[in-house]
VMD Tcl script that builds the backbone (N, CA, C; Angstrom):
set m [mol new atoms 450]
animate dup $m
set s [atomselect $m all]
$s set {name element resname resid chain x y z} {
  {N N MET 1 A 23.229 -75.143 -16.679}
  {CA C MET 1 A 23.722 -74.590 -15.542}
  {C C MET 1 A 24.788 -75.399 -14.899}
  {N N ASN 2 A 24.402 -76.535 -14.513}
  {CA C ASN 2 A 25.228 -77.379 -13.734}
  {C C ASN 2 A 26.397 -78.018 -14.376}
  {N N ASP 3 A 27.078 -77.106 -15.182}
  {CA C ASP 3 A 28.059 -77.791 -15.948}
  {C C ASP 3 A 29.305 -78.284 -15.059}
  {N N PRO 4 A 29.973 -79.403 -14.960}
  {CA C PRO 4 A 30.829 -80.078 -14.122}
  {C C PRO 4 A 32.147 -78.943 -14.059}
  {N N GLN 5 A 32.379 -78.694 -15.309}
  {CA C GLN 5 A 33.908 -77.846 -15.284}
  {C C GLN 5 A 33.665 -76.213 -14.847}
  {N N MET 6 A 32.436 -75.768 -15.101}
  {CA C MET 6 A 32.398 -74.569 -14.207}
  {C C MET 6 A 32.408 -74.779 -12.731}
  {N N GLU 7 A 31.917 -75.566 -11.981}
  {CA C GLU 7 A 31.800 -75.885 -10.795}
  {C C GLU 7 A 33.115 -75.797 -10.238}
  {N N ALA 8 A 34.218 -76.491 -11.006}
  {CA C ALA 8 A 35.456 -76.977 -10.360}
  {C C ALA 8 A 35.902 -75.440 -10.516}
  {N N ALA 9 A 35.845 -75.038 -11.464}
  {CA C ALA 9 A 36.270 -73.365 -11.596}
  {C C ALA 9 A 36.229 -72.452 -10.444}
  {N N ARG 10 A 34.923 -72.701 -10.059}
  {CA C ARG 10 A 34.208 -71.834 -8.916}
  {C C ARG 10 A 34.973 -72.078 -7.627}
  {N N ARG 11 A 35.182 -73.625 -7.636}
  {CA C ARG 11 A 35.766 -74.204 -6.325}
  {C C ARG 11 A 37.310 -73.745 -6.213}
  {N N HIS 12 A 37.783 -73.850 -7.205}
  {CA C HIS 12 A 39.256 -73.264 -7.447}
  {C C HIS 12 A 39.373 -72.135 -7.028}
  {N N LEU 13 A 38.653 -70.817 -7.658}
  {CA C LEU 13 A 38.552 -69.535 -7.280}
  {C C LEU 13 A 38.524 -69.218 -6.007}
  {N N ALA 14 A 37.506 -69.864 -5.546}
  {CA C ALA 14 A 37.163 -69.709 -3.861}
  {C C ALA 14 A 38.128 -70.012 -2.868}
  {N N ALA 15 A 39.079 -71.205 -3.411}
  {CA C ALA 15 A 40.275 -71.549 -2.689}
  {C C ALA 15 A 41.206 -70.694 -2.507}
  {N N ARG 16 A 41.632 -70.042 -3.609}
  {CA C ARG 16 A 42.453 -69.077 -3.998}
  {C C ARG 16 A 42.204 -67.751 -3.205}
  {N N VAL 17 A 40.799 -67.442 -3.301}
  {CA C VAL 17 A 40.590 -66.078 -2.612}
  {C C VAL 17 A 40.610 -66.239 -1.154}
  {N N ALA 18 A 40.208 -67.556 -0.679}
  {CA C ALA 18 A 40.412 -67.610 0.898}
  {C C ALA 18 A 41.739 -67.770 1.208}
  {N N ALA 19 A 42.682 -68.045 0.242}
  {CA C ALA 19 A 44.337 -68.043 0.860}
  {C C ALA 19 A 44.696 -66.765 0.722}
  {N N VAL 20 A 44.263 -65.905 0.236}
  {CA C VAL 20 A 44.813 -64.409 0.213}
  {C C VAL 20 A 44.154 -63.577 1.271}
  {N N THR 21 A 45.343 -63.026 2.163}
  {CA C THR 21 A 45.083 -62.429 3.381}
  {C C THR 21 A 45.396 -60.835 3.056}
  {N N PRO 22 A 44.719 -60.160 3.830}
  {CA C PRO 22 A 44.609 -58.710 3.122}
  {C C PRO 22 A 45.939 -58.019 4.366}
  {N N PRO 23 A 46.431 -57.072 3.851}
  {CA C PRO 23 A 47.481 -56.339 4.861}
  {C C PRO 23 A 46.832 -55.911 6.017}
  {N N ASP 24 A 47.588 -55.701 7.098}
  {CA C ASP 24 A 46.985 -55.165 8.211}
  {C C ASP 24 A 46.616 -53.880 8.269}
  {N N GLY 25 A 45.391 -53.509 8.503}
  {CA C GLY 25 A 45.089 -52.046 8.750}
  {C C GLY 25 A 44.280 -51.582 7.285}
  {N N LEU 26 A 44.272 -52.507 6.353}
  {CA C LEU 26 A 43.672 -52.164 5.176}
  {C C LEU 26 A 42.133 -51.855 5.229}
  {N N GLU 27 A 41.297 -52.716 6.130}
  {CA C GLU 27 A 39.797 -52.533 6.612}
  {C C GLU 27 A 39.683 -51.283 6.934}
  {N N ALA 28 A 40.860 -50.919 8.193}
  {CA C ALA 28 A 40.615 -49.619 8.780}
  {C C ALA 28 A 40.771 -48.413 7.694}
  {N N ALA 29 A 41.561 -48.622 7.060}
  {CA C ALA 29 A 41.945 -47.280 5.793}
  {C C ALA 29 A 40.567 -47.324 5.055}
  {N N VAL 30 A 39.997 -48.605 4.590}
  {CA C VAL 30 A 39.014 -48.246 3.808}
  {C C VAL 30 A 37.985 -47.742 4.323}
  {N N MET 31 A 37.604 -48.257 5.667}
  {CA C MET 31 A 36.175 -47.446 6.127}
  {C C MET 31 A 36.600 -46.090 6.810}
  {N N ALA 32 A 37.586 -45.590 7.107}
  {CA C ALA 32 A 37.939 -44.334 7.051}
  {C C ALA 32 A 37.599 -43.766 6.073}
  {N N GLU 33 A 38.093 -44.061 4.498}
  {CA C GLU 33 A 38.035 -43.189 3.552}
  {C C GLU 33 A 36.455 -43.265 3.060}
  {N N PHE 34 A 35.793 -44.163 3.245}
  {CA C PHE 34 A 34.353 -44.368 3.188}
  {C C PHE 34 A 33.890 -43.322 4.312}
  {N N ASP 35 A 34.112 -43.036 5.303}
  {CA C ASP 35 A 33.405 -42.397 6.605}
  {C C ASP 35 A 33.757 -40.698 6.162}
  {N N ARG 36 A 34.879 -40.848 5.477}
  {CA C ARG 36 A 35.310 -39.396 5.080}
  {C C ARG 36 A 34.375 -38.790 3.872}
  {N N ALA 37 A 34.337 -39.699 2.757}
  {CA C ALA 37 A 33.650 -39.406 1.565}
  {C C ALA 37 A 32.188 -39.452 2.188}
  {N N HIS 38 A 31.662 -39.870 2.777}
  {CA C HIS 38 A 30.041 -39.898 2.862}
  {C C HIS 38 A 29.580 -39.406 4.055}
  {N N ARG 39 A 30.886 -38.471 4.510}
  {CA C ARG 39 A 30.535 -37.418 6.182}
  {C C ARG 39 A 29.450 -36.527 5.469}
  {N N ARG 40 A 28.321 -36.259 6.708}
  {CA C ARG 40 A 27.237 -35.262 6.348}
  {C C ARG 40 A 27.630 -34.170 6.553}
  {N N ARG 41 A 27.021 -33.257 5.876}
  {CA C ARG 41 A 27.623 -31.612 6.030}
  {C C ARG 41 A 26.479 -30.861 6.406}
  {N N PRO 42 A 26.550 -30.738 7.684}
  {CA C PRO 42 A 25.157 -30.084 8.238}
  {C C PRO 42 A 25.318 -28.553 7.751}
  {N N THR 43 A 26.086 -28.121 7.312}
  {CA C THR 43 A 26.379 -26.620 6.652}
  {C C THR 43 A 25.346 -26.582 5.403}
  {N N ARG 44 A 25.624 -27.709 4.510}
  {CA C ARG 44 A 24.795 -27.878 3.291}
  {C C ARG 44 A 23.428 -28.000 3.643}
  {N N ILE 45 A 23.445 -28.745 4.637}
  {CA C ILE 45 A 21.616 -29.225 4.909}
  {C C ILE 45 A 21.039 -28.007 5.129}
  {N N LEU 46 A 21.538 -27.194 6.021}
  {CA C LEU 46 A 20.979 -26.037 6.482}
  {C C LEU 46 A 20.596 -25.253 5.449}
  {N N ALA 47 A 21.679 -24.780 4.835}
  {CA C ALA 47 A 21.633 -23.969 3.608}
  {C C ALA 47 A 20.392 -24.571 2.539}
  {N N MET 48 A 20.112 -25.663 2.511}
  {CA C MET 48 A 19.240 -26.284 1.355}
  {C C MET 48 A 17.717 -25.963 2.319}
  {N N CYS 49 A 17.668 -26.303 3.364}
  {CA C CYS 49 A 16.362 -25.817 4.247}
  {C C CYS 49 A 16.071 -24.488 4.514}
  {N N ALA 50 A 17.378 -23.655 4.572}
  {CA C ALA 50 A 16.793 -22.068 4.396}
  {C C ALA 50 A 16.346 -21.836 3.113}
  {N N ALA 51 A 16.980 -22.111 2.160}
  {CA C ALA 51 A 16.599 -22.113 0.933}
  {C C ALA 51 A 14.896 -22.187 0.330}
  {N N LEU 52 A 14.880 -23.530 0.927}
  {CA C LEU 52 A 13.560 -24.178 0.552}
  {C C LEU 52 A 12.326 -23.167 1.555}
  {N N ALA 53 A 12.850 -22.824 2.613}
  {CA C ALA 53 A 11.854 -22.193 3.743}
  {C C ALA 53 A 11.420 -20.726 2.860}
  {N N ALA 54 A 12.689 -20.039 2.683}
  {CA C ALA 54 A 12.644 -18.854 2.069}
  {C C ALA 54 A 11.735 -18.910 0.746}
  {N N SER 55 A 11.965 -19.747 -0.162}
  {CA C SER 55 A 10.984 -19.956 -1.268}
  {C C SER 55 A 9.457 -20.299 -1.308}
  {N N LEU 56 A 9.095 -20.918 -0.122}
  {CA C LEU 56 A 7.901 -21.096 0.299}
  {C C LEU 56 A 7.456 -19.807 0.694}
  {N N LEU 57 A 8.109 -18.946 1.668}
  {CA C LEU 57 A 7.517 -17.945 2.305}
  {C C LEU 57 A 7.552 -16.718 1.020}
  {N N VAL 58 A 8.047 -16.889 -0.065}
  {CA C VAL 58 A 7.974 -16.019 -1.100}
  {C C VAL 58 A 6.553 -16.580 -2.174}
  {N N GLY 59 A 6.626 -17.848 -1.939}
  {CA C GLY 59 A 5.169 -18.199 -2.633}
  {C C GLY 59 A 4.084 -17.958 -2.248}
  {N N ALA 60 A 4.167 -18.289 -0.612}
  {CA C ALA 60 A 2.945 -17.718 0.023}
  {C C ALA 60 A 2.399 -16.236 -0.098}
  {N N ILE 61 A 3.497 -15.392 0.007}
  {CA C ILE 61 A 3.143 -13.999 -0.282}
  {C C ILE 61 A 2.542 -13.592 -1.614}
  {N N LEU 62 A 3.264 -14.371 -2.502}
  {CA C LEU 62 A 2.689 -13.990 -3.847}
  {C C LEU 62 A 1.538 -14.573 -4.282}
  {N N LEU 63 A 1.489 -15.576 -3.747}
  {CA C LEU 63 A -0.113 -16.098 -4.404}
  {C C LEU 63 A -1.219 -15.985 -3.077}
  {N N ARG 64 A -1.024 -14.913 -2.117}
  {CA C ARG 64 A -2.080 -14.637 -1.281}
  {C C ARG 64 A -2.893 -14.203 -2.052}
  {N N PRO 65 A -4.391 -14.512 -1.874}
  {CA C PRO 65 A -5.559 -13.578 -2.443}
  {C C PRO 65 A -5.324 -12.267 -1.458}
  {N N THR 66 A -5.714 -11.189 -2.552}
  {CA C THR 66 A -5.846 -9.744 -2.270}
  {C C THR 66 A -7.533 -9.506 -2.034}
  {N N PRO 67 A -7.707 -9.077 -0.618}
  {CA C PRO 67 A -9.134 -8.826 -0.208}
  {C C PRO 67 A -9.774 -7.542 -1.044}
  {N N LYS 68 A -10.784 -8.114 -1.634}
  {CA C LYS 68 A -11.384 -6.842 -2.446}
  {C C LYS 68 A -12.138 -5.841 -1.575}
  {N N PRO 69 A -12.116 -4.778 -2.281}
  {CA C PRO 69 A -12.493 -3.556 -1.028}
  {C C PRO 69 A -13.828 -3.316 -1.014}
  {N N ALA 70 A -14.529 -3.418 0.282}
  {CA C ALA 70 A -15.786 -3.612 0.416}
  {C C ALA 70 A -16.732 -2.187 0.019}
  {N N ALA 71 A -18.005 -2.398 -0.481}
  {CA C ALA 71 A -18.600 -1.267 -0.968}
  {C C ALA 71 A -18.906 -0.239 0.482}
  {N N PRO 72 A -18.618 1.217 0.257}
  {CA C PRO 72 A -18.898 1.980 1.331}
  {C C PRO 72 A -20.196 1.949 1.812}
  {N N SER 73 A -19.850 1.646 3.424}
  {CA C SER 73 A -21.484 1.684 3.915}
  {C C SER 73 A -22.133 3.037 3.773}
  {N N VAL 74 A -23.369 3.169 4.350}
  {CA C VAL 74 A -24.160 4.197 4.342}
  {C C VAL 74 A -23.282 5.260 5.515}
  {N N GLU 75 A -23.068 4.605 6.584}
  {CA C GLU 75 A -22.466 5.272 7.686}
  {C C GLU 75 A -21.060 5.869 7.438}
  {N N SER 76 A -20.368 5.551 6.553}
  {CA C SER 76 A -19.022 5.988 6.295}
  {C C SER 76 A -19.126 6.980 4.987}
  {N N GLN 77 A -20.129 7.256 4.609}
  {CA C GLN 77 A -20.265 8.637 3.818}
  {C C GLN 77 A -20.588 9.773 4.290}
  {N N ALA 78 A -20.068 10.666 3.911}
  {CA C ALA 78 A -19.817 12.135 4.714}
  {C C ALA 78 A -21.326 12.663 4.523}
  {N N PHE 79 A -21.630 13.665 5.491}
  {CA C PHE 79 A -23.218 14.680 5.295}
  {C C PHE 79 A -22.434 15.681 4.707}
  {N N TYR 80 A -23.446 16.116 3.903}
  {CA C TYR 80 A -23.136 17.266 3.343}
  {C C TYR 80 A -23.851 18.517 3.905}
  {N N THR 81 A -23.184 19.734 4.234}
  {CA C THR 81 A -23.798 20.504 4.935}
  {C C THR 81 A -24.777 21.599 3.992}
  {N N ILE 82 A -26.068 21.925 4.192}
  {CA C ILE 82 A -26.620 22.240 3.712}
  {C C ILE 82 A -26.249 23.825 3.534}
  {N N PRO 83 A -26.255 24.491 2.294}
  {CA C PRO 83 A -25.544 25.689 1.955}
  {C C PRO 83 A -26.733 26.813 2.927}
  {N N TYR 84 A -26.154 27.909 3.186}
  {CA C TYR 84 A -26.550 29.098 3.835}
  {C C TYR 84 A -27.184 28.903 5.044}
  {N N THR 85 A -26.662 27.999 5.709}
  {CA C THR 85 A -27.333 27.660 6.956}
  {C C THR 85 A -26.180 27.788 8.436}
  {N N ALA 86 A -26.357 28.163 9.352}
  {CA C ALA 86 A -25.609 28.379 10.011}
  {C C ALA 86 A -24.698 27.356 10.992}
  {N N PRO 87 A -23.423 27.309 10.924}
  {CA C PRO 87 A -22.631 26.004 11.615}
  {C C PRO 87 A -23.336 25.537 12.459}
  {N N LEU 88 A -22.913 24.260 13.070}
  {CA C LEU 88 A -23.120 23.730 14.331}
  {C C LEU 88 A -22.379 23.975 15.343}
  {N N GLU 89 A -23.034 24.502 16.545}
  {CA C GLU 89 A -21.868 24.837 17.728}
  {C C GLU 89 A -21.551 23.417 18.529}
  {N N PRO 90 A -20.301 23.440 19.158}
  {CA C PRO 90 A -19.799 22.101 19.481}
  {C C PRO 90 A -20.915 21.531 20.674}
  {N N TYR 91 A -21.630 22.337 21.260}
  {CA C TYR 91 A -22.314 21.744 22.391}
  {C C TYR 91 A -23.808 21.558 21.848}
  {N N GLU 92 A -23.906 21.977 20.727}
  {CA C GLU 92 A -25.367 21.295 20.063}
  {C C GLU 92 A -25.292 20.066 19.809}
  {N N ARG 93 A -26.797 19.521 20.125}
  {CA C ARG 93 A -26.977 18.172 20.104}
  {C C ARG 93 A -27.856 18.103 18.528}
  {N N VAL 94 A -27.561 16.971 17.953}
  {CA C VAL 94 A -28.065 16.756 16.543}
  {C C VAL 94 A -28.610 15.552 16.707}
  {N N MET 95 A -29.696 15.288 15.648}
  {CA C MET 95 A -30.450 14.132 15.556}
  {C C MET 95 A -30.575 13.716 13.979}
  {N N VAL 96 A -30.362 12.249 13.833}
  {CA C VAL 96 A -30.249 11.994 11.966}
  {C C VAL 96 A -31.883 11.224 11.829}
  {N N VAL 97 A -32.248 11.990 10.879}
  {CA C VAL 97 A -33.512 11.554 10.483}
  {C C VAL 97 A -33.770 10.863 9.163}
  {N N GLN 98 A -34.327 9.862 8.607}
  {CA C GLN 98 A -34.296 9.756 7.184}
  {C C GLN 98 A -35.707 9.851 6.758}
  {N N GLU 99 A -35.681 10.737 5.548}
  {CA C GLU 99 A -36.803 11.386 4.934}
  {C C GLU 99 A -36.648 11.131 3.675}
  {N N GLN 100 A -37.950 11.117 2.732}
  {CA C GLN 100 A -37.852 11.306 1.512}
  {C C GLN 100 A -38.089 12.949 1.143}
  {N N VAL 101 A -36.765 13.368 0.604}
  {CA C VAL 101 A -36.738 14.528 0.288}
  {C C VAL 101 A -37.103 14.805 -1.424}
  {N N PRO 102 A -37.954 15.720 -1.741}
  {CA C PRO 102 A -37.721 16.280 -3.014}
  {C C PRO 102 A -36.508 16.650 -3.636}
  {N N VAL 103 A -36.545 16.134 -4.892}
  {CA C VAL 103 A -35.430 16.751 -5.634}
  {C C VAL 103 A -35.027 18.113 -5.895}
  {N N THR 104 A -36.638 18.979 -6.030}
  {CA C THR 104 A -36.991 20.174 -6.209}
  {C C THR 104 A -36.217 20.951 -4.925}
  {N N GLU 105 A -36.609 20.819 -4.069}
  {CA C GLU 105 A -36.061 21.343 -2.527}
  {C C GLU 105 A -34.482 21.149 -2.691}
  {N N LEU 106 A -34.025 20.145 -2.641}
  {CA C LEU 106 A -32.343 20.058 -2.594}
  {C C LEU 106 A -31.773 21.001 -3.882}
  {N N ILE 107 A -32.451 21.071 -5.383}
  {CA C ILE 107 A -31.919 21.702 -6.359}
  {C C ILE 107 A -32.042 23.429 -5.824}
  {N N ALA 108 A -32.927 23.658 -5.068}
  {CA C ALA 108 A -33.501 24.808 -4.264}
  {C C ALA 108 A -32.421 25.365 -3.381}
  {N N ALA 109 A -31.869 24.360 -2.874}
  {CA C ALA 109 A -31.009 24.593 -1.242}
  {C C ALA 109 A -29.887 24.592 -2.134}
  {N N GLY 110 A -29.353 24.511 -3.187}
  {CA C GLY 110 A -27.974 24.561 -4.023}
  {C C GLY 110 A -27.387 23.390 -4.158}
  {N N PHE 111 A -27.786 22.304 -3.902}
  {CA C PHE 111 A -27.023 20.992 -4.379}
  {C C PHE 111 A -27.498 20.834 -6.043}
  {N N HIS 112 A -26.469 20.126 -6.604}
  {CA C HIS 112 A -26.603 19.978 -7.902}
  {C C HIS 112 A -26.740 18.573 -8.386}
  {N N PHE 113 A -27.583 18.047 -8.921}
  {CA C PHE 113 A -27.757 16.464 -9.395}
  {C C PHE 113 A -27.762 16.580 -10.818}
  {N N PRO 114 A -26.884 16.034 -11.691}
  {CA C PRO 114 A -26.643 15.722 -12.939}
  {C C PRO 114 A -27.636 14.740 -13.634}
  {N N ALA 115 A -28.514 15.287 -14.514}
  {CA C ALA 115 A -29.409 14.142 -15.280}
  {C C ALA 115 A -30.250 13.304 -14.286}
  {N N THR 116 A -30.689 14.161 -13.351}
  {CA C THR 116 A -31.889 13.503 -12.266}
  {C C THR 116 A -33.093 14.194 -12.880}
  {N N ASP 117 A -34.349 13.683 -12.527}
  {CA C ASP 117 A -35.878 14.017 -12.790}
  {C C ASP 117 A -35.874 14.399 -11.576}
  {N N PRO 118 A -36.158 16.078 -11.619}
  {CA C PRO 118 A -36.548 16.605 -10.895}
  {C C PRO 118 A -38.007 16.628 -10.090}
  {N N THR 119 A -38.818 16.018 -10.677}
  {CA C THR 119 A -39.874 15.777 -10.181}
  {C C THR 119 A -39.822 14.254 -9.103}
  {N N GLY 120 A -38.870 13.953 -9.116}
  {CA C GLY 120 A -38.875 12.642 -7.820}
  {C C GLY 120 A -38.135 12.779 -6.998}
  {N N THR 121 A -38.294 11.893 -5.734}
  {CA C THR 121 A -37.766 12.213 -4.106}
  {C C THR 121 A -36.455 11.288 -4.199}
  {N N MET 122 A -35.936 11.666 -2.966}
  {CA C MET 122 A -34.422 11.100 -2.725}
  {C C MET 122 A -34.570 10.707 -1.153}
  {N N ARG 123 A -34.319 9.434 -0.874}
  {CA C ARG 123 A -34.488 9.116 0.301}
  {C C ARG 123 A -33.109 9.347 1.107}
  {N N ALA 124 A -32.860 10.286 1.794}
  {CA C ALA 124 A -31.515 11.046 2.547}
  {C C ALA 124 A -31.622 10.574 4.085}
  {N N ASP 125 A -30.534 10.616 4.518}
  {CA C ASP 125 A -30.513 11.124 6.177}
  {C C ASP 125 A -30.233 12.490 6.380}
  {N N VAL 126 A -31.098 13.115 7.165}
  {CA C VAL 126 A -31.155 14.583 7.320}
  {C C VAL 126 A -30.742 14.733 8.846}
  {N N MET 127 A -29.792 15.469 8.841}
  {CA C MET 127 A -28.949 15.764 10.283}
  {C C MET 127 A -29.757 17.489 10.774}
  {N N VAL 128 A -30.349 16.937 11.546}
  {CA C VAL 128 A -31.526 18.039 12.329}
  {C C VAL 128 A -30.810 18.520 13.705}
  {N N SER 129 A -30.561 19.802 13.797}
  {CA C SER 129 A -30.339 20.540 15.170}
  {C C SER 129 A -31.056 20.651 16.231}
  {N N GLN 130 A -30.969 20.743 17.385}
  {CA C GLN 130 A -31.928 20.609 18.289}
  {C C GLN 130 A -32.724 21.673 18.449}
  {N N ASP 131 A -32.612 22.756 17.492}
  {CA C ASP 131 A -33.685 23.979 17.219}
  {C C ASP 131 A -34.672 23.472 16.312}
  {N N GLY 132 A -34.637 22.080 15.416}
  {CA C GLY 132 A -35.421 21.765 14.488}
  {C C GLY 132 A -35.252 21.945 13.092}
  {N N ARG 133 A -33.612 22.535 12.770}
  {CA C ARG 133 A -33.699 23.001 11.523}
  {C C ARG 133 A -32.918 22.082 10.740}
  {N N PRO 134 A -32.915 21.599 9.395}
  {CA C PRO 134 A -32.153 20.923 8.762}
  {C C PRO 134 A -30.657 21.421 8.761}
  {N N ARG 135 A -29.643 20.889 9.012}
  {CA C ARG 135 A -28.116 21.368 8.782}
  {C C ARG 135 A -27.227 20.653 7.839}
  {N N ALA 136 A -27.557 19.442 7.677}
  {CA C ALA 136 A -26.794 18.674 6.690}
  {C C ALA 136 A -27.591 17.518 6.165}
  {N N ILE 137 A -27.179 16.629 5.071}
  {CA C ILE 137 A -27.837 15.641 4.291}
  {C C ILE 137 A -26.819 14.823 3.819}
  {N N ARG 138 A -27.326 13.692 3.889}
  {CA C ARG 138 A -26.532 12.480 3.239}
  {C C ARG 138 A -27.628 11.676 2.039}
  {N N PRO 139 A -27.314 11.632 0.874}
  {CA C PRO 139 A -28.212 11.018 0.239}
  {C C PRO 139 A -27.952 9.298 0.291}
  {N N VAL 140 A -29.189 8.884 0.496}
  {CA C VAL 140 A -28.941 7.329 0.563}
  {C C VAL 140 A -29.543 6.678 -0.731}
  {N N ALA 141 A -30.472 7.030 -1.334}
  {CA C ALA 141 A -30.842 6.276 -2.678}
  {C C ALA 141 A -31.879 7.389 -3.129}
  {N N PHE 142 A -31.944 7.292 -4.512}
  {CA C PHE 142 A -32.966 8.209 -5.586}
  {C C PHE 142 A -33.716 7.158 -6.020}
  {N N ASP 143 A -35.105 7.554 -5.852}
  {CA C ASP 143 A -36.301 6.979 -6.178}
  {C C ASP 143 A -36.917 7.357 -7.313}
  {N N VAL 144 A -36.692 6.884 -8.712}
  {CA C VAL 144 A -37.562 7.449 -9.790}
  {C C VAL 144 A -38.744 7.116 -9.670}
  {N N SER 145 A -39.290 6.158 -9.346}
  {CA C SER 145 A -40.695 5.540 -9.245}
  {C C SER 145 A -41.613 6.725 -8.150}
  {N N ASP 146 A -41.176 6.949 -7.501}
  {CA C ASP 146 A -42.043 7.842 -6.537}
  {C C ASP 146 A -42.161 9.063 -6.711}
  {N N ARG 147 A -42.940 9.603 -7.546}
  {CA C ARG 147 A -43.276 11.065 -8.138}
  {C C ARG 147 A -44.176 11.587 -7.409}
  {N N SER 148 A -43.868 12.705 -6.804}
  {CA C SER 148 A -45.007 13.428 -5.785}
  {C C SER 148 A -45.713 14.301 -6.831}
  {N N SER 149 A -46.866 14.545 -6.649}
  {CA C SER 149 A -48.002 14.977 -7.379}
  {C C SER 149 A -47.947 16.616 -6.944}
  {N N GLN 150 A -46.813 16.886 -5.457}
  {CA C GLN 150 A -47.359 18.134 -4.695}
  {C C GLN 150 A -46.647 19.179 -5.405}
}
mol reanalyze $m
mol bondsrecalc $m
mol representation Tube
mol addrep $m
């Protein structure tokens, strides 16, 4: 690698390059061209940022987990009026009582229970008016194991 001819050629080339002087203004022209070519374009950067933000927003909306509907609670289910009873007056007070109601009495009152054991009972919320009469009912659960012998 330390070839004497090669070393002499390098020194000769370095001397020739040092003797060359660039024309006036060449450095300024090269630097100006460099600045023009590599000038930052804020509109392009802003457009890329906006596109990135929009894609993230769309991704967040599409990948958002959907809430599962909750099972309706007992309080949200409607009361069914008992047939052939006088409607409640607006000024009447009512009381809700939970009772075990025989299915035979519900069928006799006009309720229809498909494929239900008529000897069983049903736990239900009963709306009782201030005169003590039942006016509406909201079934809570059917209990097959509770068979009344009455």
